[in-house]
PATOR-645101 format. One record per residue (C-alpha): residue number from 1; residue in three letters; x, y, z. Coordinates in steps of 0.05 Angstrom, whole numbers, m for minus. Layout:
N
SITE|NUM|ALA|X|Y|Z;
...
END
This chain:
631
SITE|1|MET|m174|m388|1050;
SITE|2|PRO|m247|m394|1024;
SITE|3|GLU|m258|m424|956;
SITE|4|SER|m285|m358|929;
SITE|5|SER|m219|m323|940;
SITE|6|ALA|m188|m354|878;
SITE|7|PHE|m230|m357|815;
SITE|8|ALA|m215|m382|746;
SITE|9|PRO|m256|m350|692;
SITE|10|GLY|m307|m396|662;
SITE|11|VAL|m380|m406|649;
SITE|12|GLY|m423|m444|697;
SITE|13|ARG|m495|m461|691;
SITE|14|GLU|m514|m395|722;
SITE|15|GLY|m463|m357|680;
SITE|16|GLY|m420|m343|742;
SITE|17|SER|m348|m357|757;
SITE|18|LEU|m319|m426|775;
SITE|19|SER|m272|m438|832;
SITE|20|THR|m204|m471|820;
SITE|21|ARG|m229|m536|853;
SITE|22|ALA|m289|m537|808;
SITE|23|VAL|m245|m530|747;
SITE|24|LEU|m201|m587|772;
SITE|25|ARG|m262|m633|783;
SITE|26|LEU|m286|m616|713;
SITE|27|GLN|m218|m632|684;
SITE|28|ARG|m221|m701|717;
SITE|29|THR|m291|m712|695;
SITE|30|ILE|m295|m686|623;
SITE|31|GLY|m222|m674|606;
SITE|32|ASN|m178|m615|594;
SITE|33|ARG|m201|m601|523;
SITE|34|ALA|m273|m596|543;
SITE|35|VAL|m257|m549|601;
SITE|36|MET|m216|m504|555;
SITE|37|ARG|m275|m500|508;
SITE|38|MET|m318|m479|565;
SITE|39|ILE|m273|m424|594;
SITE|40|GLN|m241|m396|529;
SITE|41|PRO|m298|m347|512;
SITE|42|ARG|m293|m317|583;
SITE|43|LEU|m217|m311|577;
SITE|44|MET|m223|m274|511;
SITE|45|GLY|m276|m229|540;
SITE|46|ALA|m231|m209|597;
SITE|47|SER|m175|m194|549;
SITE|48|MET|m220|m148|509;
SITE|49|VAL|m241|m111|571;
SITE|50|GLN|m168|m100|591;
SITE|51|ARG|m152|m73|521;
SITE|52|GLU|m212|m25|523;
SITE|53|GLU|m188|m1|590;
SITE|54|ALA|m119|12|562;
SITE|55|GLU|m145|48|501;
SITE|56|SER|m186|95|543;
SITE|57|ASP|m120|133|560;
SITE|58|PRO|m114|185|503;
SITE|59|LEU|m41|198|521;
SITE|60|ALA|m24|126|511;
SITE|61|GLU|m63|125|446;
SITE|62|ILE|m24|186|422;
SITE|63|ARG|41|151|436;
SITE|64|ASP|17|88|401;
SITE|65|GLU|m5|129|340;
SITE|66|LEU|59|169|337;
SITE|67|ASP|100|105|342;
SITE|68|SER|66|78|280;
SITE|69|THR|120|58|232;
SITE|70|PHE|86|74|167;
SITE|71|ASN|25|118|174;
SITE|72|VAL|7|165|230;
SITE|73|ASP|m66|185|232;
SITE|74|GLU|m54|260|243;
SITE|75|GLY|m128|275|249;
SITE|76|ARG|m136|223|304;
SITE|77|VAL|m75|250|341;
SITE|78|LEU|m104|321|339;
SITE|79|SER|m171|294|363;
SITE|80|LEU|m137|258|421;
SITE|81|LEU|m97|320|439;
SITE|82|GLY|m164|355|451;
SITE|83|GLN|m182|301|502;
SITE|84|LEU|m122|313|546;
SITE|85|ASN|m128|347|613;
SITE|86|ALA|m82|403|635;
SITE|87|ALA|m32|358|668;
SITE|88|GLN|m28|313|607;
SITE|89|LYS|m18|373|562;
SITE|90|GLN|39|396|606;
SITE|91|GLU|70|327|601;
SITE|92|VAL|66|330|525;
SITE|93|ALA|97|399|523;
SITE|94|GLN|155|378|569;
SITE|95|GLY|166|311|532;
SITE|96|ARG|206|281|589;
SITE|97|MET|185|208|578;
SITE|98|PHE|169|211|504;
SITE|99|ASP|192|254|445;
SITE|100|TYR|124|283|429;
SITE|101|LYS|155|344|395;
SITE|102|GLY|201|303|350;
SITE|103|LYS|147|252|332;
SITE|104|MET|95|305|316;
SITE|105|ALA|145|347|277;
SITE|106|SER|160|287|233;
SITE|107|ALA|86|271|222;
SITE|108|PHE|52|339|220;
SITE|109|SER|49|392|167;
SITE|110|LEU|57|465|187;
SITE|111|SER|m18|476|192;
SITE|112|GLU|m27|413|233;
SITE|113|MET|29|433|281;
SITE|114|LEU|m3|502|289;
SITE|115|ARG|m68|467|309;
SITE|116|ALA|m31|422|357;
SITE|117|VAL|5|477|395;
SITE|118|SER|m60|516|399;
SITE|119|ILE|m96|456|429;
SITE|120|LEU|m39|444|478;
SITE|121|ASN|m41|518|500;
SITE|122|MET|35|519|507;
SITE|123|ARG|81|576|527;
SITE|124|LEU|91|620|466;
SITE|125|ASP|165|607|459;
SITE|126|THR|154|532|465;
SITE|127|ALA|98|534|414;
SITE|128|LEU|142|570|365;
SITE|129|GLU|198|520|375;
SITE|130|TRP|150|463|357;
SITE|131|VAL|125|501|297;
SITE|132|ASP|196|514|274;
SITE|133|ALA|212|439|282;
SITE|134|SER|154|421|236;
SITE|135|VAL|186|453|174;
SITE|136|VAL|251|440|138;
SITE|137|PHE|267|515|130;
SITE|138|THR|244|569|179;
SITE|139|ARG|235|616|120;
SITE|140|SER|177|573|95;
SITE|141|ILE|137|600|154;
SITE|142|ASP|100|665|141;
SITE|143|TYR|86|713|197;
SITE|144|SER|12|708|180;
SITE|145|ASP|17|634|199;
SITE|146|ILE|39|648|270;
SITE|147|ARG|10|717|283;
SITE|148|SER|m52|692|320;
SITE|149|LEU|m6|653|367;
SITE|150|VAL|33|716|382;
SITE|151|GLN|m28|761|390;
SITE|152|ASN|m65|714|437;
SITE|153|ALA|m5|697|481;
SITE|154|SER|2|727|550;
SITE|155|ASP|76|711|557;
SITE|156|LYS|105|750|498;
SITE|157|GLY|162|776|540;
SITE|158|ASN|196|708|533;
SITE|159|LEU|211|727|461;
SITE|160|ASP|256|787|478;
SITE|161|SER|322|753|460;
SITE|162|ASP|370|751|402;
SITE|163|HIS|350|679|388;
SITE|164|TRP|278|699|375;
SITE|165|ARG|299|762|338;
SITE|166|ASP|336|717|289;
SITE|167|PHE|276|671|283;
SITE|168|PHE|229|728|266;
SITE|169|VAL|279|758|217;
SITE|170|ARG|277|693|178;
SITE|171|VAL|201|690|182;
SITE|172|CYS|184|763|167;
SITE|173|THR|187|811|109;
SITE|174|ASN|204|884|122;
SITE|175|ALA|131|900|132;
SITE|176|ASP|118|838|174;
SITE|177|ILE|174|852|223;
SITE|178|ILE|144|919|240;
SITE|179|GLN|77|886|254;
SITE|180|ALA|111|830|293;
SITE|181|VAL|149|875|341;
SITE|182|ARG|85|914|354;
SITE|183|ASP|47|849|368;
SITE|184|ILE|102|825|414;
SITE|185|GLY|103|891|450;
SITE|186|LEU|179|899|454;
SITE|187|PRO|210|963|482;
SITE|188|LEU|222|1013|426;
SITE|189|HIS|297|1004|424;
SITE|190|ARG|289|929|417;
SITE|191|GLN|236|939|363;
SITE|192|LEU|286|980|324;
SITE|193|GLU|342|930|335;
SITE|194|TRP|297|874|306;
SITE|195|LEU|278|919|248;
SITE|196|MET|350|935|233;
SITE|197|ALA|367|861|234;
SITE|198|GLU|314|852|180;
SITE|199|VAL|330|908|132;
SITE|200|THR|394|916|93;
SITE|201|SER|395|992|97;
SITE|202|ALA|348|1038|134;
SITE|203|ARG|360|1094|83;
SITE|204|MET|346|1049|24;
SITE|205|SER|292|1003|53;
SITE|206|LEU|250|1046|100;
SITE|207|LYS|208|1109|99;
SITE|208|TYR|181|1146|159;
SITE|209|SER|111|1121|142;
SITE|210|ASP|137|1050|154;
SITE|211|ILE|160|1064|224;
SITE|212|LYS|106|1114|243;
SITE|213|PRO|65|1060|281;
SITE|214|LEU|126|1045|325;
SITE|215|ILE|131|1119|342;
SITE|216|THR|58|1130|357;
SITE|217|ASP|54|1067|400;
SITE|218|SER|115|1084|443;
SITE|219|SER|122|1127|505;
SITE|220|ALA|161|1192|513;
SITE|221|ASP|212|1156|557;
SITE|222|ASP|225|1104|504;
SITE|223|GLN|230|1157|450;
SITE|224|MET|287|1193|486;
SITE|225|ILE|334|1145|449;
SITE|226|PHE|324|1191|388;
SITE|227|THR|356|1251|423;
SITE|228|GLN|428|1229|414;
SITE|229|GLY|475|1178|385;
SITE|230|ARG|459|1117|344;
SITE|231|TRP|383|1122|341;
SITE|232|ARG|382|1196|327;
SITE|233|ASP|426|1183|266;
SITE|234|TRP|382|1124|247;
SITE|235|LEU|320|1168|249;
SITE|236|PHE|355|1218|204;
SITE|237|SER|371|1162|154;
SITE|238|VAL|297|1143|151;
SITE|239|CYS|269|1214|146;
SITE|240|ASP|277|1270|96;
SITE|241|ASN|265|1345|107;
SITE|242|ASP|189|1335|101;
SITE|243|THR|179|1271|140;
SITE|244|ILE|222|1294|199;
SITE|245|LEU|166|1345|208;
SITE|246|ASP|116|1288|211;
SITE|247|ALA|159|1257|265;
SITE|248|LEU|157|1322|304;
SITE|249|LYS|81|1316|306;
SITE|250|ASP|81|1243|327;
SITE|251|LEU|137|1243|379;
SITE|252|LYS|120|1253|452;
SITE|253|ILE|189|1276|476;
SITE|254|PRO|196|1350|499;
SITE|255|ILE|182|1398|441;
SITE|256|ARG|252|1427|447;
SITE|257|GLU|282|1358|432;
SITE|258|ARG|234|1349|374;
SITE|259|VAL|252|1416|342;
SITE|260|ARG|325|1402|354;
SITE|261|LEU|318|1337|315;
SITE|262|VAL|285|1374|257;
SITE|263|LEU|340|1425|255;
SITE|264|GLU|397|1375|260;
SITE|265|GLU|366|1333|204;
SITE|266|GLY|358|1395|161;
SITE|267|ASN|428|1421|174;
SITE|268|ALA|455|1363|133;
SITE|269|ASP|424|1392|70;
SITE|270|ILE|439|1466|74;
SITE|271|LEU|482|1497|20;
SITE|272|LEU|456|1442|m26;
SITE|273|GLY|390|1474|m43;
SITE|274|GLY|354|1441|15;
SITE|275|GLY|346|1455|88;
SITE|276|ILE|283|1458|130;
SITE|277|ASP|231|1509|107;
SITE|278|PRO|212|1553|167;
SITE|279|ALA|141|1557|140;
SITE|280|LYS|134|1481|145;
SITE|281|LEU|166|1479|214;
SITE|282|ALA|117|1533|236;
SITE|283|GLU|59|1490|213;
SITE|284|ALA|86|1429|248;
SITE|285|MET|100|1465|314;
SITE|286|LEU|33|1500|315;
SITE|287|SER|m3|1435|302;
SITE|288|THR|21|1409|370;
SITE|289|GLU|m22|1463|404;
SITE|290|LEU|35|1474|454;
SITE|291|PHE|42|1548|437;
SITE|292|ALA|m5|1606|448;
SITE|293|GLY|m5|1682|446;
SITE|294|ASP|59|1718|427;
SITE|295|ALA|98|1653|422;
SITE|296|ARG|50|1627|370;
SITE|297|ASP|54|1692|331;
SITE|298|VAL|130|1692|332;
SITE|299|ILE|132|1621|305;
SITE|300|GLU|85|1641|249;
SITE|301|LEU|124|1705|233;
SITE|302|ALA|189|1666|229;
SITE|303|GLY|159|1623|174;
SITE|304|LEU|131|1680|131;
SITE|305|ASN|166|1707|69;
SITE|306|HIS|168|1783|68;
SITE|307|TRP|177|1781|m8;
SITE|308|ASP|112|1743|m20;
SITE|309|PRO|53|1792|m23;
SITE|310|GLU|6|1748|18;
SITE|311|ASP|59|1733|70;
SITE|312|ALA|77|1807|73;
SITE|313|LYS|5|1824|87;
SITE|314|ARG|2|1773|144;
SITE|315|ILE|67|1801|173;
SITE|316|ARG|36|1870|175;
SITE|317|GLU|m27|1844|209;
SITE|318|ILE|13|1810|264;
SITE|319|MET|65|1865|274;
SITE|320|ASP|14|1921|275;
SITE|321|SER|m27|1884|326;
SITE|322|LYS|30|1885|376;
SITE|323|GLN|55|1939|422;
SITE|324|SER|118|1967|390;
SITE|325|SER|183|1963|430;
SITE|326|ARG|216|2017|387;
SITE|327|PRO|230|2083|423;
SITE|328|GLU|179|2136|409;
SITE|329|GLY|198|2198|370;
SITE|330|GLU|263|2217|336;
SITE|331|PHE|325|2178|355;
SITE|332|VAL|374|2217|398;
SITE|333|ASP|438|2186|423;
SITE|334|VAL|467|2195|493;
SITE|335|HIS|503|2259|472;
SITE|336|GLY|436|2291|455;
SITE|337|GLN|444|2355|416;
SITE|338|THR|509|2373|449;
SITE|339|ALA|551|2338|397;
SITE|340|LEU|525|2384|343;
SITE|341|GLN|538|2444|387;
SITE|342|PHE|611|2423|390;
SITE|343|THR|622|2429|316;
SITE|344|SER|658|2495|318;
SITE|345|ASP|699|2473|378;
SITE|346|ALA|716|2409|342;
SITE|347|GLU|741|2448|282;
SITE|348|GLN|784|2490|327;
SITE|349|VAL|816|2428|358;
SITE|350|ILE|830|2399|290;
SITE|351|ASP|859|2465|267;
SITE|352|GLN|908|2464|326;
SITE|353|PHE|938|2399|301;
SITE|354|THR|938|2416|227;
SITE|355|ASP|1000|2440|189;
SITE|356|LYS|984|2486|131;
SITE|357|ARG|1026|2499|70;
SITE|358|GLN|1012|2548|15;
SITE|359|ASN|1016|2519|m55;
SITE|360|PHE|1038|2558|m117;
SITE|361|ASP|1029|2541|m190;
SITE|362|GLU|1084|2543|m244;
SITE|363|ASN|1073|2617|m252;
SITE|364|GLY|1084|2631|m179;
SITE|365|GLN|1012|2645|m166;
SITE|366|GLU|978|2619|m102;
SITE|367|ALA|945|2552|m118;
SITE|368|GLY|910|2533|m53;
SITE|369|GLU|932|2505|12;
SITE|370|THR|955|2436|34;
SITE|371|ARG|931|2416|103;
SITE|372|THR|964|2358|140;
SITE|373|ILE|937|2334|206;
SITE|374|ARG|988|2311|257;
SITE|375|GLN|949|2248|273;
SITE|376|GLU|990|2221|330;
SITE|377|ASP|991|2287|367;
SITE|378|LEU|916|2297|356;
SITE|379|ALA|902|2226|379;
SITE|380|ALA|942|2236|444;
SITE|381|HIS|904|2302|457;
SITE|382|LEU|836|2270|444;
SITE|383|PHE|852|2212|490;
SITE|384|ARG|868|2260|547;
SITE|385|GLU|803|2298|533;
SITE|386|ALA|760|2235|529;
SITE|387|VAL|746|2229|603;
SITE|388|GLY|724|2300|614;
SITE|389|ASN|693|2317|548;
SITE|390|PRO|674|2254|509;
SITE|391|SER|621|2290|467;
SITE|392|LEU|672|2338|439;
SITE|393|VAL|720|2282|423;
SITE|394|ARG|665|2245|387;
SITE|395|ARG|648|2307|347;
SITE|396|VAL|721|2315|327;
SITE|397|LEU|722|2243|301;
SITE|398|GLU|658|2256|262;
SITE|399|THR|684|2321|233;
SITE|400|VAL|756|2304|217;
SITE|401|GLY|736|2264|156;
SITE|402|GLN|720|2328|121;
SITE|403|TYR|794|2345|122;
SITE|404|GLU|824|2278|104;
SITE|405|SER|789|2214|82;
SITE|406|ASN|792|2152|125;
SITE|407|ILE|827|2191|180;
SITE|408|ASP|774|2177|233;
SITE|409|ASP|787|2102|236;
SITE|410|ASN|862|2114|241;
SITE|411|LEU|853|2166|297;
SITE|412|SER|811|2114|334;
SITE|413|ARG|867|2064|329;
SITE|414|LEU|918|2114|353;
SITE|415|MET|874|2136|411;
SITE|416|LEU|861|2065|435;
SITE|417|ALA|936|2050|430;
SITE|418|GLN|947|2103|484;
SITE|419|ALA|918|2055|535;
SITE|420|ALA|963|2000|561;
SITE|421|THR|904|1958|588;
SITE|422|GLU|829|1962|589;
SITE|423|ALA|836|1991|660;
SITE|424|ASP|864|2053|627;
SITE|425|LEU|799|2058|586;
SITE|426|GLU|751|2048|643;
SITE|427|PRO|754|2121|666;
SITE|428|ILE|728|2140|597;
SITE|429|ALA|673|2088|603;
SITE|430|ARG|648|2115|670;
SITE|431|SER|599|2160|635;
SITE|432|ALA|546|2140|584;
SITE|433|GLU|577|2190|535;
SITE|434|GLY|645|2159|546;
SITE|435|ARG|620|2089|533;
SITE|436|ASP|586|2113|470;
SITE|437|LEU|652|2145|449;
SITE|438|LEU|691|2080|458;
SITE|439|LEU|638|2042|418;
SITE|440|LYS|641|2095|363;
SITE|441|MET|717|2087|359;
SITE|442|VAL|710|2011|354;
SITE|443|ASN|657|2019|300;
SITE|444|MET|700|2067|260;
SITE|445|MET|757|2017|259;
SITE|446|TYR|716|1970|215;
SITE|447|ARG|723|2018|157;
SITE|448|GLY|797|2003|144;
SITE|449|THR|839|1942|140;
SITE|450|MET|846|1912|209;
SITE|451|SER|910|1883|236;
SITE|452|SER|914|1833|293;
SITE|453|ASP|935|1890|339;
SITE|454|ASP|874|1930|317;
SITE|455|ARG|829|1872|338;
SITE|456|LEU|862|1869|406;
SITE|457|GLN|851|1944|415;
SITE|458|MET|778|1937|396;
SITE|459|GLN|767|1879|442;
SITE|460|ARG|801|1917|499;
SITE|461|ALA|753|1975|489;
SITE|462|MET|693|1928|490;
SITE|463|ARG|717|1896|554;
SITE|464|ALA|724|1964|587;
SITE|465|VAL|652|1983|567;
SITE|466|SER|625|1916|592;
SITE|467|ALA|663|1920|658;
SITE|468|VAL|636|1989|676;
SITE|469|GLU|565|1971|655;
SITE|470|THR|569|1909|699;
SITE|471|GLN|595|1950|758;
SITE|472|ASP|538|1999|750;
SITE|473|ARG|485|1945|748;
SITE|474|GLU|512|1909|808;
SITE|475|ALA|516|1973|848;
SITE|476|ASN|443|1989|834;
SITE|477|ALA|414|1919|836;
SITE|478|GLU|370|1895|892;
SITE|479|ASN|375|1822|873;
SITE|480|GLU|414|1775|828;
SITE|481|GLU|364|1780|772;
SITE|482|GLU|372|1855|768;
SITE|483|ALA|448|1847|768;
SITE|484|ALA|445|1805|705;
SITE|485|ALA|456|1838|637;
SITE|486|GLU|395|1831|594;
SITE|487|VAL|407|1784|535;
SITE|488|GLU|362|1795|475;
SITE|489|VAL|365|1758|409;
SITE|490|PHE|340|1798|349;
SITE|491|THR|309|1760|290;
SITE|492|PHE|299|1803|228;
SITE|493|LEU|243|1778|184;
SITE|494|HIS|279|1796|120;
SITE|495|GLY|343|1824|92;
SITE|496|GLY|358|1854|25;
SITE|497|LYS|318|1823|m31;
SITE|498|GLY|380|1799|m68;
SITE|499|LEU|411|1769|m6;
SITE|500|ASP|346|1736|14;
SITE|501|THR|339|1707|m55;
SITE|502|VAL|408|1676|m50;
SITE|503|GLY|393|1652|21;
SITE|504|LYS|329|1619|m3;
SITE|505|ALA|367|1581|m57;
SITE|506|VAL|421|1555|m12;
SITE|507|GLY|380|1535|48;
SITE|508|ASN|313|1570|57;
SITE|509|PHE|348|1629|92;
SITE|510|ARG|316|1697|101;
SITE|511|GLY|332|1754|148;
SITE|512|HIS|386|1763|200;
SITE|513|THR|403|1747|273;
SITE|514|ALA|438|1793|323;
SITE|515|ILE|448|1795|398;
SITE|516|ALA|443|1852|448;
SITE|517|ILE|473|1846|517;
SITE|518|GLY|459|1903|565;
SITE|519|GLY|467|1966|524;
SITE|520|VAL|512|1937|469;
SITE|521|ALA|494|1903|403;
SITE|522|TYR|534|1847|369;
SITE|523|SER|522|1827|297;
SITE|524|PHE|559|1780|251;
SITE|525|GLU|560|1815|184;
SITE|526|MET|626|1818|146;
SITE|527|GLY|653|1789|211;
SITE|528|TRP|634|1801|284;
SITE|529|ARG|614|1874|285;
SITE|530|CYS|615|1908|353;
SITE|531|GLY|615|1982|371;
SITE|532|MET|542|2000|370;
SITE|533|THR|495|2013|427;
SITE|534|ARG|432|1972|429;
SITE|535|ASP|388|2033|416;
SITE|536|GLU|432|2056|358;
SITE|537|TYR|428|1987|327;
SITE|538|ILE|352|1985|333;
SITE|539|HIS|349|2053|301;
SITE|540|GLU|394|2031|244;
SITE|541|LYS|345|1974|229;
SITE|542|SER|283|2018|230;
SITE|543|ALA|260|1997|160;
SITE|544|ILE|258|1923|178;
SITE|545|ASP|207|1884|219;
SITE|546|PHE|240|1843|273;
SITE|547|VAL|225|1808|338;
SITE|548|GLY|266|1803|402;
SITE|549|HIS|272|1744|450;
SITE|550|VAL|294|1765|519;
SITE|551|LEU|328|1703|548;
SITE|552|ALA|323|1678|619;
SITE|553|VAL|397|1672|636;
SITE|554|SER|437|1681|700;
SITE|555|ALA|483|1739|713;
SITE|556|SER|544|1694|707;
SITE|557|ASP|521|1664|642;
SITE|558|ALA|506|1733|612;
SITE|559|THR|575|1756|633;
SITE|560|LYS|607|1695|601;
SITE|561|LEU|568|1706|536;
SITE|562|GLN|588|1779|533;
SITE|563|ALA|661|1762|547;
SITE|564|ASN|660|1712|489;
SITE|565|LEU|629|1762|442;
SITE|566|ASN|677|1817|463;
SITE|567|ALA|734|1769|447;
SITE|568|SER|703|1757|378;
SITE|569|CYS|701|1830|357;
SITE|570|GLY|734|1839|289;
SITE|571|THR|741|1765|276;
SITE|572|GLY|709|1720|224;
SITE|573|ALA|690|1730|152;
SITE|574|TYR|619|1724|125;
SITE|575|ILE|607|1661|82;
SITE|576|VAL|680|1641|86;
SITE|577|GLN|683|1571|117;
SITE|578|GLY|607|1572|119;
SITE|579|GLU|603|1627|171;
SITE|580|ILE|538|1666|172;
SITE|581|CYS|501|1709|222;
SITE|582|THR|453|1660|254;
SITE|583|GLY|503|1603|257;
SITE|584|LYS|554|1647|292;
SITE|585|ALA|501|1675|340;
SITE|586|SER|475|1606|358;
SITE|587|ILE|545|1579|368;
SITE|588|ALA|561|1638|414;
SITE|589|LEU|499|1622|456;
SITE|590|GLU|515|1548|456;
SITE|591|GLU|587|1559|479;
SITE|592|ALA|568|1606|535;
SITE|593|LEU|502|1577|559;
SITE|594|GLY|509|1503|543;
SITE|595|SER|489|1454|488;
SITE|596|THR|431|1429|531;
SITE|597|LEU|396|1495|517;
SITE|598|PHE|422|1515|449;
SITE|599|SER|440|1482|384;
SITE|600|GLU|477|1508|323;
SITE|601|VAL|426|1533|273;
SITE|602|GLU|441|1570|208;
SITE|603|ASN|373|1597|190;
SITE|604|PRO|345|1660|224;
SITE|605|GLY|273|1638|221;
SITE|606|LEU|288|1568|246;
SITE|607|PHE|330|1595|303;
SITE|608|ALA|273|1640|326;
SITE|609|GLN|227|1579|325;
SITE|610|TYR|278|1538|363;
SITE|611|LEU|282|1591|417;
SITE|612|GLU|207|1586|425;
SITE|613|SER|213|1511|437;
SITE|614|ALA|275|1514|482;
SITE|615|GLY|243|1540|546;
SITE|616|VAL|293|1597|552;
SITE|617|VAL|250|1656|531;
SITE|618|LYS|233|1705|587;
SITE|619|SER|194|1754|544;
SITE|620|ARG|183|1775|472;
SITE|621|ARG|187|1843|438;
SITE|622|PHE|162|1867|371;
SITE|623|TYR|196|1920|329;
SITE|624|PRO|150|1939|270;
SITE|625|ALA|184|1971|210;
SITE|626|ARG|180|2046|201;
SITE|627|PRO|217|2097|158;
SITE|628|THR|288|2110|181;
SITE|629|GLN|294|2174|221;
SITE|630|GLY|356|2217|225;
SITE|631|HIS|395|2237|287;
END
């Protein structure tokens, strides 16, 4: 091997290196001590070079600094962190060969650790773990300390866990947690879960204005959680009757679901002086700009107060601008003028079944006559005549009251009792006059005290009328739509002033709701009142403005609804057990047509507005008030 392959550091005359042989010759010549004095400076210089090379590795320097027993130079560590390349930063974050996290957590303050994790560009969840490790108590961290980390991170999804929910609950205030879940971008239901973990009570701790940003930021699909169950009830606990209307404006779910939320929230307060004000719901619904034309006008009408002069003026403007759906001219029922022409004939029939007895006074002088109608015999005769001459029978019932009071309702009971089943009544119902007669008999029976058997007789008559009407429609229909009975919901814009005043006090109620199916009207008043034709009912309400919603329902659904209402005739009691007209009407629609389309609503104006949102309205009709006309 050449001499130059093994060098000992030293200083020659030329300042170069000496070979091992040269060093040995020098040792023999001048001695070991002298040789050591010659080569020591070079040895120390080599050592310094090796140290400088070692210290040029910032990762090693960080470890050395963090291993300091007494005093870590935090500023130097932070400076060295900035010198690391991507691979070295990854090594620090992983900490496989050295406990960088533990060492820094012991040495750094919160602000210093925040700088460190920012320099290291860690995953967000890792960065927060390091920050948490730098403090004794997590609650000493403010959300403002870590918000920039959250906002600037691209991997926020890693925080969607219960572990990080609990971390942020300890870090955040009520206001901070709302900002945090928005910054993290959690799905709405997870945002609400985090929020609920933070607050003690939604009702006590939150207002709608607090959660409004979560609503406006979220999608319609996410907001569907409010349509049922836990989160619907939670929203109710946050909102009151006014702020639920703000929610209606902000939500993106279908308008029907939004209005349903408003009504369900408001139902909790009725009969306690609260309830949703239809005027405020009208304003909220119209602000969405989802309604136009007649729909927009109906929503506004339903919110106006007939007893307020300015509102009354606006009602007149709208109603008078519409084409009236009231029949022109004087009201004439299906009997026309023939019923009046039967007056003398009716009196003769009554006379045939009347027993007369001459009365005398104490002096033996004639003192008038006692007339007693044989009601059962007369009822049997009238029942036999009803198929061939229903107009005469009706005139008898209208006239007989002149002879004995309250006899017409009893004759109606006795006549209906002649039929064993509704099939026995259908021959009477084959003609329009016969159907009108059966309805008249049902209506008369409301005047007296009804027994359970009376109700069954009334319901039987109603089924007979409905059955024949259905048969006639189906026989003449060219398609399924024509075979369906028309279903129209009437909303009266006011009632009596006294009743409306009470309604306003107990729940912002005004007006009345009724239903017409085919040619028959159904109205919950003292109870379910049946026994009036649709046209007769409209005529009876001539002095009141009202609107009609014709519903888009199938033939089978209309039949089911009418069957349910027929079975309700004579049942119920107004106000008792909270039963009122609109509530009963909405329940009837819900039971027959399904809760996906209808919801129980107690307020006439609110129910009309709900119908406009529900997507079930086929057409609208307007019935402007006019003086009542006679027959």
